[in-house]
Structure formats: C-alpha cells, structure tokens
KEMAR-304526 format. One line per 8 residues: number of its first residue (from 1); their letters; for each residue x negated, y negated, z of C-alpha. Coordinates in Angstrom, 1 decimal, padded with zeros to 4 digits. Last residue first. Layout:
BEGIN
NUM	A	X,Y,Z | ...
This chain:
BEGIN
511	VEYGIDAL	-034.4,-024.2,017.7 | -033.4,-026.7,015.0 | -033.5,-025.6,011.5 | -033.3,-028.3,008.8 | -036.7,-027.8,006.9 | -038.5,-030.4,009.1 | -036.9,-028.8,012.2 | -038.6,-025.5,011.5
503	NQRIRNEL	-042.0,-027.2,011.2 | -041.4,-029.1,014.4 | -040.4,-025.9,016.3 | -043.6,-024.2,014.9 | -045.8,-027.1,016.1 | -044.2,-027.1,019.5 | -044.8,-023.3,019.9 | -048.5,-023.7,018.8
495	ERSEEFQE	-049.0,-026.5,021.4 | -047.5,-024.4,024.1 | -049.7,-021.4,023.2 | -052.8,-023.5,023.2 | -051.9,-024.7,026.7 | -051.3,-021.1,028.0 | -054.7,-020.2,026.5 | -056.4,-023.0,028.3
487	LLTTTLRE	-054.8,-021.9,031.6 | -056.0,-018.3,031.0 | -059.6,-019.4,030.4 | -059.5,-021.4,033.7 | -058.0,-018.3,035.4 | -060.8,-016.1,034.1 | -063.6,-018.4,035.1 | -062.2,-018.9,038.6
479	MKEPFPEG	-061.7,-015.2,039.0 | -065.2,-014.4,037.9 | -066.8,-016.9,040.2 | -064.8,-015.6,043.2 | -065.8,-012.0,042.2 | -069.5,-012.5,042.0 | -070.9,-011.7,038.5 | -073.3,-008.7,038.5
471	DDDMDPAG	-071.7,-007.0,035.5 | -070.7,-004.0,037.6 | -069.5,-001.2,035.2 | -066.2,000.4,036.2 | -066.3,004.1,037.0 | -063.6,006.0,035.1 | -060.4,006.9,036.9 | -059.7,010.3,038.3
463	VYRGPTLV	-060.7,013.6,036.6 | -058.3,015.8,038.6 | -054.8,014.6,038.2 | -055.5,013.3,034.7 | -056.4,016.9,033.7 | -052.8,018.2,034.0 | -053.0,021.7,035.4 | -050.3,021.6,038.1
455	YNHGAIQE	-050.9,024.4,040.6 | -049.2,022.4,043.4 | -051.9,019.7,043.3 | -053.5,021.1,046.5 | -053.4,024.5,044.9 | -055.7,023.1,042.2 | -058.1,021.8,044.8 | -058.1,025.2,046.6
447	MDASKVFG	-058.6,027.0,043.3 | -061.8,025.0,042.5 | -062.1,021.9,040.3 | -064.7,021.0,037.7 | -064.0,017.4,036.5 | -064.3,015.7,033.1 | -063.3,012.3,031.6 | -062.2,009.5,034.0
439	PLDEYDGE	-065.0,010.2,036.5 | -067.8,012.3,034.9 | -068.5,015.6,036.7 | -071.9,017.1,036.0 | -073.2,019.8,033.6 | -076.9,020.1,032.9 | -076.6,023.7,031.7 | -078.7,026.5,033.2
431	PDLWAHYA	-075.7,028.7,034.2 | -074.1,027.6,030.9 | -070.3,027.5,031.0 | -070.2,023.8,032.3 | -072.8,022.8,029.7 | -070.6,024.4,027.0 | -067.5,022.6,028.2 | -069.2,019.1,028.5
423	GTIQERDA	-070.8,019.5,025.1 | -067.5,020.6,023.4 | -065.8,017.4,024.6 | -068.7,015.1,023.8 | -069.4,016.7,020.4 | -065.8,016.7,019.4 | -065.5,013.0,020.1 | -068.7,012.2,018.3
415	ETLERLTR	-067.4,014.2,015.2 | -064.3,012.1,015.3 | -060.9,013.3,016.5 | -058.2,012.2,014.1 | -055.1,010.1,014.6 | -052.1,009.9,012.3 | -049.1,007.5,012.2 | -050.3,004.2,010.8
407	NVMEGRSR	-053.3,005.7,009.0 | -056.7,007.2,010.0 | -056.3,006.2,013.6 | -059.4,007.1,015.6 | -059.9,009.7,018.3 | -060.5,009.7,022.1 | -058.4,008.0,024.8 | -056.4,011.2,025.7
399	ADIFLTQG	-059.6,013.2,026.1 | -059.1,014.2,029.8 | -061.2,017.3,030.4 | -060.5,019.7,033.3 | -062.8,022.6,034.0 | -061.4,025.4,036.1 | -063.2,027.2,039.0 | -062.8,030.5,040.9
391	QRHAPKGR	-065.6,032.1,038.9 | -067.9,029.5,037.4 | -071.3,030.7,038.6 | -070.3,034.3,037.7 | -069.6,033.5,034.1 | -065.8,033.9,033.3 | -064.9,037.1,031.5 | -061.2,037.2,030.8
383	NIFWLCVP	-061.3,033.5,029.7 | -058.2,031.6,028.7 | -058.6,028.0,027.3 | -055.5,025.8,027.1 | -055.5,022.8,024.8 | -053.1,019.9,025.3 | -050.5,018.1,023.1 | -048.2,015.2,023.4
375	IQTNTFLQ	-045.0,015.7,021.3 | -045.1,013.4,018.3 | -044.6,016.2,015.9 | -045.0,017.0,012.2 | -048.2,015.3,011.2 | -050.1,016.2,014.3 | -052.8,014.3,016.2 | -050.5,011.4,017.1
367	PPLAVMCD	-051.3,011.4,020.8 | -054.8,012.0,022.4 | -055.6,015.5,023.8 | -055.5,016.7,027.4 | -058.0,019.6,027.7 | -057.7,022.5,030.2 | -060.6,024.9,030.8 | -061.1,028.5,032.0
359	ILDAEILR	-057.7,029.6,033.3 | -057.9,033.3,033.9 | -058.9,033.2,037.6 | -056.1,035.7,038.6 | -055.0,032.9,041.1 | -054.7,030.5,038.2 | -052.6,032.9,036.0 | -050.4,033.7,039.0
351	QRIAAEAT	-049.8,030.0,039.7 | -048.9,029.4,036.0 | -046.4,032.4,036.1 | -044.7,031.0,039.2 | -044.4,027.5,037.7 | -043.0,029.0,034.6 | -040.3,031.1,036.3 | -039.2,028.4,038.7
343	TSTSMSGN	-039.1,025.5,036.3 | -041.7,023.0,037.5 | -043.5,022.4,034.1 | -046.9,020.8,034.8 | -049.3,022.1,032.2 | -046.7,023.4,029.7 | -045.2,020.0,029.5 | -048.3,018.8,027.6
335	SLFLGARG	-047.2,020.8,024.6 | -049.3,023.8,023.7 | -052.5,024.4,021.6 | -054.3,027.6,022.1 | -057.8,028.8,023.0 | -058.5,032.4,023.9 | -061.5,034.3,025.3 | -062.2,038.0,025.5
327	RANLHWIM	-064.4,039.7,028.1 | -062.2,042.7,028.9 | -060.4,042.5,025.5 | -057.8,040.0,024.7 | -054.4,041.0,023.3 | -052.5,040.9,026.6 | -053.9,037.5,027.3 | -052.5,036.3,024.0
319	HQIWAYNA	-049.0,037.6,024.6 | -049.2,036.1,028.1 | -049.9,032.6,026.7 | -047.3,032.9,024.0 | -044.6,034.0,026.4 | -045.5,031.1,028.6 | -044.7,028.7,025.8 | -041.5,030.5,024.6
311	NNTPPDGY	-039.0,028.2,026.2 | -035.3,028.9,026.8 | -035.6,032.6,027.6 | -037.8,032.0,030.6 | -041.1,034.0,030.6 | -040.9,037.2,032.7 | -043.8,037.2,035.1 | -047.6,037.6,035.3
303	QWRADDSL	-048.0,040.9,033.4 | -045.4,039.9,030.8 | -047.0,041.9,028.0 | -045.5,045.2,029.1 | -042.1,043.9,028.3 | -039.9,043.6,031.4 | -037.3,041.5,029.6 | -037.7,041.5,025.9
295	AHAGNDVR	-034.0,041.5,024.9 | -033.0,039.2,027.9 | -029.7,040.7,029.0 | -026.3,039.8,027.4 | -025.0,043.3,027.6 | -025.3,043.8,023.9 | -029.0,042.7,023.7 | -030.2,039.2,023.6
287	GAWDSINF	-032.9,037.2,021.8 | -036.4,036.5,023.0 | -037.1,033.2,021.3 | -033.9,031.5,022.4 | -035.8,028.2,022.7 | -039.2,027.4,021.1 | -041.1,024.9,023.1 | -044.0,024.3,020.7
279	PPNALIFD	-044.7,026.4,017.6 | -047.9,028.3,018.3 | -051.3,026.8,017.5 | -053.7,029.7,017.9 | -057.2,030.9,018.3 | -057.8,034.3,019.9 | -061.4,035.6,020.3 | -062.8,039.0,021.2
271	ARLDPHQD	-059.6,040.7,020.4 | -057.9,043.8,021.8 | -055.7,045.1,019.0 | -053.4,048.0,019.9 | -050.1,046.3,019.1 | -051.3,044.6,015.9 | -047.9,044.3,014.0 | -046.0,043.0,017.0
263	DHFTDGYA	-042.4,043.2,015.9 | -040.2,041.4,018.5 | -042.7,038.9,019.8 | -044.9,038.6,016.7 | -041.9,038.2,014.4 | -043.1,039.6,011.0 | -045.7,039.6,008.2 | -049.2,040.9,008.8
255	INADIGRI	-052.5,039.3,007.8 | -055.4,041.7,007.9 | -058.1,039.5,006.6 | -061.0,040.0,004.2 | -062.1,036.4,003.6 | -063.2,035.6,000.1 | -062.1,032.0,000.6 | -059.7,032.0,-002.3
247	AMNMKCLK	-058.1,035.2,-001.0 | -057.8,033.9,002.6 | -055.8,030.9,001.4 | -053.7,033.0,-000.9 | -052.7,035.3,002.1 | -052.1,032.3,004.2 | -049.8,030.6,001.7 | -047.9,033.9,001.3
239	WTTPNSEQ	-047.4,034.1,005.1 | -046.1,030.5,004.9 | -043.4,031.6,002.4 | -042.4,034.6,004.6 | -042.3,032.7,007.9 | -043.1,035.2,010.7 | -046.8,035.1,010.6 | -049.4,037.6,011.9
231	GYISLDGI	-053.1,037.5,012.0 | -056.2,039.7,012.3 | -059.7,038.8,011.1 | -062.8,040.9,011.7 | -065.8,038.5,011.7 | -069.5,039.1,010.9 | -068.4,039.8,007.3 | -067.9,036.0,006.9
223	TGGHAEVF	-071.7,035.7,007.2 | -074.0,034.3,009.8 | -076.6,031.5,009.8 | -074.9,029.1,012.1 | -073.0,027.1,009.4 | -071.7,030.5,008.1 | -070.2,031.4,011.4 | -068.6,028.0,011.8
215	KASQVFMG	-067.2,028.1,008.3 | -065.6,031.5,008.9 | -064.0,030.2,012.2 | -062.8,027.1,010.3 | -061.1,029.3,007.7 | -059.6,031.7,010.2 | -058.1,028.9,012.3 | -056.6,027.3,009.2
207	GSGCCPDY	-054.8,030.4,008.2 | -051.6,029.0,006.5 | -049.5,029.7,009.6 | -051.4,032.0,012.0 | -048.8,032.7,014.6 | -050.5,035.7,016.3 | -054.0,034.5,015.6 | -056.8,037.0,016.1
199	VRGQYPEL	-060.6,037.1,015.8 | -062.4,040.3,016.2 | -066.2,040.0,016.5 | -068.9,037.6,015.6 | -070.0,034.0,016.1 | -066.6,032.8,017.5 | -067.9,029.6,019.2 | -064.9,029.0,021.5
191	MEVLLRVI	-065.5,025.2,021.9 | -066.5,024.7,018.2 | -063.5,026.6,017.0 | -061.0,024.6,019.1 | -062.6,021.3,018.1 | -062.7,022.3,014.5 | -059.0,023.1,014.6 | -058.5,019.6,016.1
183	SQPTYFEG	-060.2,017.8,013.2 | -058.7,020.1,010.6 | -055.1,019.3,011.2 | -052.9,022.4,012.0 | -050.8,023.5,009.0 | -047.9,026.0,008.9 | -046.0,023.7,011.3 | -045.7,021.3,008.5
175	GKKGEASA	-042.0,021.3,008.2 | -038.9,019.2,008.7 | -040.7,016.8,011.1 | -042.8,015.5,008.3 | -042.5,017.3,005.0 | -044.7,014.9,003.1 | -047.3,014.9,005.9 | -047.4,018.7,005.9
167	FQGLFYEY	-047.7,018.7,002.1 | -050.6,016.3,002.3 | -052.4,018.5,004.9 | -051.9,021.7,002.8 | -053.0,019.8,-000.3 | -056.3,018.8,001.4 | -056.9,022.3,002.5 | -056.4,023.6,-001.0
159	VQGLIDRS	-058.6,020.9,-002.6 | -061.4,021.7,-000.1 | -061.1,025.4,-000.6 | -061.0,024.9,-004.4 | -064.3,023.0,-004.4 | -066.0,025.3,-002.0 | -069.4,024.2,-003.3 | -070.6,027.8,-003.7
151	RSAADGMS	-067.2,028.6,-005.3 | -067.7,025.8,-007.8 | -071.1,027.1,-008.9 | -069.9,030.7,-009.1 | -066.8,029.9,-011.2 | -063.5,029.7,-009.5 | -062.6,026.0,-009.5 | -063.6,024.2,-012.7
143	ITGILDIL	-061.3,021.3,-013.3 | -059.9,020.2,-016.7 | -057.2,022.9,-016.6 | -055.7,021.5,-013.5 | -054.8,018.4,-015.5 | -053.3,020.3,-018.4 | -051.3,022.5,-016.0 | -050.0,019.4,-014.2
135	EGLRRKDL	-048.8,017.9,-017.5 | -047.1,021.1,-018.4 | -045.2,021.1,-015.0 | -044.3,017.5,-015.8 | -042.7,018.5,-019.0 | -041.1,021.6,-017.4 | -039.2,019.6,-014.8 | -038.2,022.3,-012.3
127	EARGFDQP	-034.4,022.3,-011.9 | -033.9,025.2,-014.2 | -036.1,027.6,-012.3 | -038.8,029.3,-014.4 | -041.6,028.4,-012.0 | -040.1,030.6,-009.3 | -042.6,033.4,-009.0 | -044.9,032.5,-006.1
119	LVGKLSPN	-047.7,034.9,-005.5 | -047.8,037.1,-002.3 | -045.5,040.1,-002.8 | -048.4,042.2,-004.0 | -051.7,040.3,-003.8 | -053.7,043.1,-002.2 | -052.3,045.4,-004.9 | -054.2,043.6,-007.7
111	EREIARMA	-053.1,044.7,-011.2 | -049.4,044.6,-010.5 | -049.7,041.3,-008.6 | -051.5,039.8,-011.6 | -048.7,040.9,-014.0 | -046.0,039.4,-011.7 | -047.9,036.1,-011.6 | -048.3,036.0,-015.3
103	NDIMVGIE	-044.6,036.7,-015.8 | -043.7,033.8,-013.6 | -046.1,031.6,-015.5 | -044.5,032.5,-018.8 | -041.0,031.8,-017.4 | -042.1,028.3,-016.4 | -043.9,027.7,-019.8 | -040.7,028.5,-021.8
95	PSKASNQL	-040.1,024.8,-022.7 | -043.5,024.9,-024.3 | -045.9,022.0,-023.7 | -048.2,024.1,-021.5 | -048.4,026.9,-024.1 | -052.2,026.6,-024.7 | -052.6,026.2,-021.0 | -050.9,029.5,-020.4
87	KQWRADPP	-053.3,031.3,-022.8 | -056.3,029.5,-021.4 | -055.3,030.5,-017.8 | -055.1,034.2,-018.3 | -051.8,035.9,-017.5 | -051.0,037.4,-020.8 | -054.5,039.0,-021.0 | -054.4,040.7,-017.5
79	VFFINEAR	-056.4,039.0,-014.7 | -058.5,041.3,-012.6 | -059.3,039.8,-009.2 | -063.0,039.6,-008.3 | -064.7,041.6,-005.6 | -067.6,042.4,-008.1 | -066.8,046.1,-008.2 | -063.1,045.2,-008.5
71	YEDPDEPD	-064.0,043.3,-011.6 | -065.6,046.2,-013.4 | -062.8,048.4,-012.2 | -060.3,046.4,-014.1 | -061.9,047.4,-017.5 | -061.1,044.8,-020.1 | -064.7,043.5,-020.2 | -065.9,047.0,-021.0
63	TYDTEQRA	-069.6,047.5,-020.3 | -071.7,049.7,-022.6 | -075.0,048.1,-021.2 | -076.5,047.1,-024.6 | -073.4,046.4,-026.7 | -071.2,045.0,-024.0 | -073.8,042.8,-022.3 | -072.3,039.5,-023.6
55	ALDDYVEQ	-068.8,040.8,-023.1 | -069.5,041.7,-019.5 | -071.0,038.2,-018.8 | -068.0,036.5,-020.4 | -065.6,038.6,-018.4 | -067.4,037.9,-015.2 | -067.1,034.1,-015.7 | -063.5,034.5,-017.0
47	FADSIYKL	-062.3,036.4,-013.8 | -063.6,033.7,-011.5 | -062.0,031.0,-013.6 | -058.8,032.9,-013.8 | -058.8,033.5,-010.0 | -059.1,029.7,-009.4 | -056.6,028.6,-012.0 | -054.0,031.0,-010.6
39	FILGLVIH	-054.6,029.6,-007.0 | -054.2,026.0,-008.2 | -051.0,027.0,-009.9 | -049.6,028.7,-006.8 | -050.6,025.7,-004.7 | -048.6,023.5,-006.9 | -045.5,025.6,-007.2 | -045.7,026.7,-003.5
31	KYESADIH	-045.9,023.1,-002.4 | -042.8,022.4,-004.5 | -040.5,024.1,-002.1 | -041.3,022.6,001.3 | -042.0,019.3,-000.5 | -038.4,019.2,-001.4 | -037.3,019.5,-005.1 | -035.1,016.7,-006.5
23	GRLKDAAA	-037.9,015.0,-008.1 | -041.0,016.5,-006.6 | -042.9,017.3,-009.7 | -044.5,013.8,-009.9 | -046.2,014.6,-006.6 | -048.4,017.2,-008.3 | -049.9,014.6,-010.6 | -050.6,012.1,-007.8
15	WLTSELEA	-051.9,015.0,-005.6 | -054.3,016.1,-008.4 | -055.6,012.6,-008.8 | -056.1,012.2,-005.1 | -057.9,015.5,-004.7 | -060.2,014.9,-007.6 | -061.1,011.4,-006.5 | -061.9,012.7,-003.0
7	INSGNAM	-063.9,015.6,-004.5 | -066.1,013.5,-006.7 | -068.5,015.9,-008.6 | -065.7,018.4,-009.2 | -067.4,019.6,-012.4 | -064.5,018.6,-014.6 | -064.0,015.3,-012.8
C-alpha cells in the first residue's frame, strides 16, 4: 500500500478509516477534514523530496533547504517546520493533535499566498474524535502521495476524486452538487475537445470539468499549460475544495469566489470553451430590489429575453453564451424540462436561440447518473461558429437507454457509450465525416422540422423508434409459437401457485 500499487484497495481502506470520523459530524463537514489531511500529506511529500535533494547538495551547491524561494522555483509549496507531516504524525496520539493541525494549516497559508483562505482549520473542534483523527493520520502517513513517482501516477488525484464521489453519495440529496460524476464529465469533455484555449466554468464546484479537460489535453500530447482556466463558485467550502483540487493537479487556475449572476468575477472573459453543470431549476435566483422588480432585469447578458425569476436554467444558458467568443462552444447539463418547458418566457427564449442558430446538439441522457438528484438530465451544446455545412441544423441524440448500473442507485456511461455518442457528434461536425441518421438514436434536424415541433428540443421527438431486425420468421408462425409458449408459462404459473398454497396450508395458513 505504501507505494500505491493497488489504487482500489488504497481508496477503500482510506474511506473506511475516514468514515470512522463521521460520528455526529455530517459528511458535508467531515469531507473537509479528510480532504484537508490528504492535501497536507501531498504537499508535505512534495516538499520533503525537494528538501532532501537540497540538503544533499548543500555543501557543494550552497543551497539552503529552509529557503522558501528554492521551492517556489520548483513550483512546490513551502512547508514550515511545525507544519511538516512527520512532526504531526509523531504527535498523532496527542489530545492536542487537532490544534496542531490547525496551526500547521495557518502556517502553510502564511508561506503560500495562493492558498490563503483555502485550507480547512477546524481540526481542533471539541466534537471531532481525536483518537480516530490520530488513526487516520497514521494511515495516511503510510502512503506516498506527493513525491515525483506518485505525482506521475496521479495517485493523489485518483484518491481525491474517489473521495469527492464518495462524499457526494454519503450526502445524497442534502449535498453533492459540488461533484459531477466522472463518466458524464468525460462525455462532455470528449465531445467538446478542449485542446487549447480559455476554458470557463461559471459554477465550477470542486473543479471536475477542469481536471478532465487537463487530462484530455495530456492524453492527446498537449500540456496543462495549453489551457487557461477560469472558474467561479458561490459556495465558500466548495470553492476551497476546488482550489485544493487545482493545486494537487498542478493546474494554474483563476478560481473566483462569489455569486456568478450578481457578482460576475470574469466580466470581460470571452472563452473558447465553457463546460458546466449548473444547479438545476434554481428559484428566486435573481433577487428583488426595493420596488419588487427583478434585480437583474434587462441585464446585458439576457440577449434573447429576460429569464423567469422562478427558474435559473435559461439564465445559465444566456450567461454562458455571453461569455463565449465569436467561435466559442459550450456544453452544459440541465434538467430535461429545459428542453420542452412551455412557460411564456422560456419558450420564447428557446425559440430565439434556435432561430439564432446557436443550438448545436441536444443529448438526452439515461436516468440515475447523479448521486444527489433523480431529475432526468440532458446535455445542451451551444456553438457560436457552426461549420458551414451544418448551419441551420441541430443534432439530436437519444442516449436514454445507455449506461450500466454500478450499484442499486447509480448508473455510469461506459467507454463504448461515450464513443458512440461522441462519434456521432464528431462525424456530424466534420464536413468529410461519415455521419448518417440512425433511427432511435441520432437525427439531424433543420429549423423547419424543429419549428414543426413547436421549438421543443427533446431528442425523442426527432430520432423516432429504432429499426426492428427482421428474423425471417413469417408473422402467423411467430404468433402461433409465442402464444403456445405463453400458454405453457400460464400453466407453470398455476402449478407454482397451487404448490405455494399447499405449503402454506401444511403449516396452518390457508390462503
């Protein structure tokens, strides 16, 4: 386990240890305790590796292992003496360990301005079981996370992402909106293909869109530096999770804190790509001014109409369009209702978006993809620069039957599912692609066809039913065979019912 050779075993062992902390502390609170410790171990490992190298060269190269600038030159966080992991682990059984960790977090923030206000500092709270906290520290201490070998294998990244998912499951409907499951984030990233440029998420949660974008770039021979990352998050604790997530990945990201609608921290940004999973169907998102009017009425972002005050879905869509550059593309998750809502304001905005030829692709997704909501979900793709051969058209993909259940409540898209969906979309975009409509799955529709459906964007209205394979058996023969089989099954059912009745009667229960 020390070298992280078995990631799955490592993850489950860490989770079991972390879960002991829960007690009377909600998952929404103790996730910051656990993830804060994991982050601390990571930066301590990275620091210690550079420290040991500097100390070994000290006499010949005149290096000073206690000089913070030596670490900044290596893009490594400087860890002050009292905050180093070994010192904390040596005191893991002390009743003061919580206070010591809080002090360590403050010291790290003082030495590393980019972490100011980010690290959790509530380990000293009375209700936190210090014995179990010490046990968790001992366990984390056996795992290498931040040294060069572990970083190259992304051990911490995998553990961190696993924990985010587990905490989202543990919180259920009370939380989890900070985390979008990896299988559908990958779908979004693979469809948009953000090879390079400015990537923006106005409701970035814990930063999953950025992580997958960086992985995509690296998988295709690029580097993280090919992307400029911009985000905003309104939940202060989730903003901290995102900042830590970016730090452990080495992603230089401008992640702002604040309400995106009322305090847009990137007002002049025009992005190449926007990827987002905004919270669904938020009511009273705009607020009111003294005279009772819509506080954001007539905002410059509402180019296609004022969004209704009782649902933010079309505000999110228009906010993202506003932040796209002339050829920018956006992909966002929304509730299925956004595709067909007939409220006056939303229906009018949707029609204007279609007539402006901004809707690139609509994907209906299968149920149970999210840990924190059972609301059916779809993907909207906005394109300010549609290729000439696709202007005036929108691609509809019905993927509701895709995916596999990984437990009783959660479904994931498989790699084959993602390849089929992204393959259809990319073939449609490519002037030389081999795209063709496939009944029951994918259909390219023009504006006239969409208008004929009253500007409703539900893929099921366009793709139709799948073609049925002809097995060559004449219909009369098939019906005779099937009805014979059905009669046999009825007879078996009656026999089974009689047997059960008799068994119940034998033990004194007549039914």
